[in-house]
N, C-alpha and C positions, 0 to 999 in steps of 0.2 A: 248243250244244256247242262245245268248243274244237277246234283243228286236229287234235290227237292223237286225240280222240274220233271226229272225222269220218273220219280215216284208218283207225282201227280198225273203224268201222262199214262203211266201203267194203270193206275186206279180207274181213270176215265175210260181207257180203251178196253181194259180187262173185263168190264161189265158186259161187253157185247161179243166177246171172243171166247172160243173154247180154251185157248192157251195163248200166252204172250210172254215173250222174253225181252228184257231191256238190257242193252249193253252200251255203256259209255265208250267214247273213243277220243283219243288226243289228236287224231289225224284231221286234216282239213276235210270238210264234208264230202267232197267228191271222191277223195281217196278212201275215206272211211266206208262209203257205200261199196266201192269196188272191192275192198278187203272183205267186207261182210258177205257180199254175194258170191265171192269166190269160195269163202268158207262154207256157206249154205245158200246155194242158188235159189232164186225166187223168180216169179213171173211178173211181179208188180212192186214198184217202189213208190211210196207216197211222199211228196215233197211240198212243204208249205212255202208259199211265196211271201216275200217281204211285204209288210203292211203299206209303207209309204210309196214304194216304187216297185210294183209287182214285176214289171219288165226286167228289172235288175236281177231277178231270180233266174232268168233264162240262161245266163252264162253257167250257173251252177247246174241247172237242169241238163244242159248239154254235156257236162262232165258226168253227171249221174247216168244219162243215157249211154254214154260211151263206156261205162264201167262194167257192163255185162250184158247178157242176152235177156234183158227184161224190158218191160214197158214202164212208163212213169206217169203217175197221176199228179198233176199240179193242182193244189188246193189253195184258194185265197186265204190270206191271214185272217184268223178269227172266224172262219167259215162255220156256221152253226145251222145251216139250212137242213131241210129234210134230205133223205137219200134220193139222188136223182132218179127220175122215172121216164124222162123223155130225152133220149140220146139223139144227137145229131152227128152222124158219121161222115166226115168230109173226106172223100177219096179222089185220087187220080185214077184214071182207067189204066189197068195193068196189074202185073203180079204183086207188087208191094201192097196194093189196095186190098188184095184178098186176105192178107194177114190182119189188116185193120178190121175187116168184117168178121173174121173168124174169132179173134179174141173178144171183140166187142159183143158179139153174139152170145158167147159164153157168159160174159159179165151181165148182160141184159137179162138172160135167162135166170141167173142167180138172184138178181135184184127185182125180178118180175117187172122189168122196164120194157118200154116200146122204143123203136128206133126208126129214124129216117136216114137213108143213105143218100148223100148229096154229092153230085159232081158239078163243078162250074166250068163252063166252056166259053171260049172267046165268042163274040157275037156272030162271026161268020162261019164258025166250025159246024160241020154236020154232026148230028146227034146219034146216028145209027149205031156206031160202035159203042158209044157210051150207054145207049139203051140196052144193048145186049149184055154188056158187062154188069150193069146195075141189076138187070133181071136175074142173072146168075147169082149175084151177091144176095139179092132178096130171097131167092129160093134157099140158098145155103143157110141164111139166118132163120128163115121160117121153119126149116127142118128142126131147129133147136127149140121150137115152140115160142119164138119171139114174134110179137106183132110188129110188122115192119112194112114201110113203104119207101118209095124212091122218088127223088126229085132231080131234075136237070134244070139248072139256071144258067143264063148266059149274061156275061158282063164282067165287071171287075171282081176279082175273087173275094176280097175282103168285104166289099159292099154287099155282094150276093149272099155270103155266109151270114153276115149280120142281119140282113133282111129275112133270111130263112129262120134264124134264131127267134126273131120277133114274131114272125108269122106263125111258127110252129110251137112257140112256148117252150123251147128246148132248155133243159137245165144241166146238160153235160155236153161238151163239145169234144169230138174225137178227131185227131189229126195224125198223120203218119210222119215218120222221120224220112226226109228226102234221101235218096240214094246218093252216096258221096261221089264227088267228082275227083279231080286231081288238084292237090294231093288228097289222098283218100282219108281225110279227117271227117269224123262224124259232126254234122252241123244240123241244127234245127231249121236252118234255112230262113228266108225272109218273111214267111207268112206269119208266124207266131208273134214276133215283135210288133207287127202292124195290127194284128187281130186282137191281141190281149187287152189293150185299153178299152175296147168296145164290148168286152164280155162281162163286165160287172163282177159279180161274185160267183160266176159259174166256174166249176172245176173244168180242167182240160186234161183229157187222157191222150198221152203221146204213145203211139204204137210203133214199136221197132220191128221192122220186117227181118226175117232171117237173112235176107240179101244184104242187109247193112252189117258188114263185118266189123269186128272190133279192130 
């Protein structure tokens, strides 16, 4: 951004924040974020997606996620909608999913939002373990004062997430960063590139579990 754009952004954002600092950087965006969060750690980085090809922004989002122990909020270009109030938290059963629930619960409480915690299983998979996990997650979020419900759907992951978004009127989608394989490079995995085209102008919150090492 040039100085005029930074000044305009500060004026717009500053009206709703107690304090805001604006710093330009000559580094590429991914490296600039890594430098900034090393200087001053944060728990959330907000990243605007490109207007014409939002999926092209996922390569940068991957670098931003890898740049520190923070989560990333992807916002569609030109997003001017209201603050989200109906979160859809998409989780896999297991430890990383607990961080998805913990951070999202705190954010939902702050925004007075409600949440649905969703897991999608293959058609033939038994739901008992998923039900226990979701109930524990529901209780954890409810203790924060968040109105929350759970859903188990069976079928193709992207199709079922999109169906739940439509059915539940969700306006923010939450996904976790997959645990890295070998080589241990952080990747957003195959889900987001397939899901993003169907999300319209909904923001996406990417949660990074502590188990995802830099």
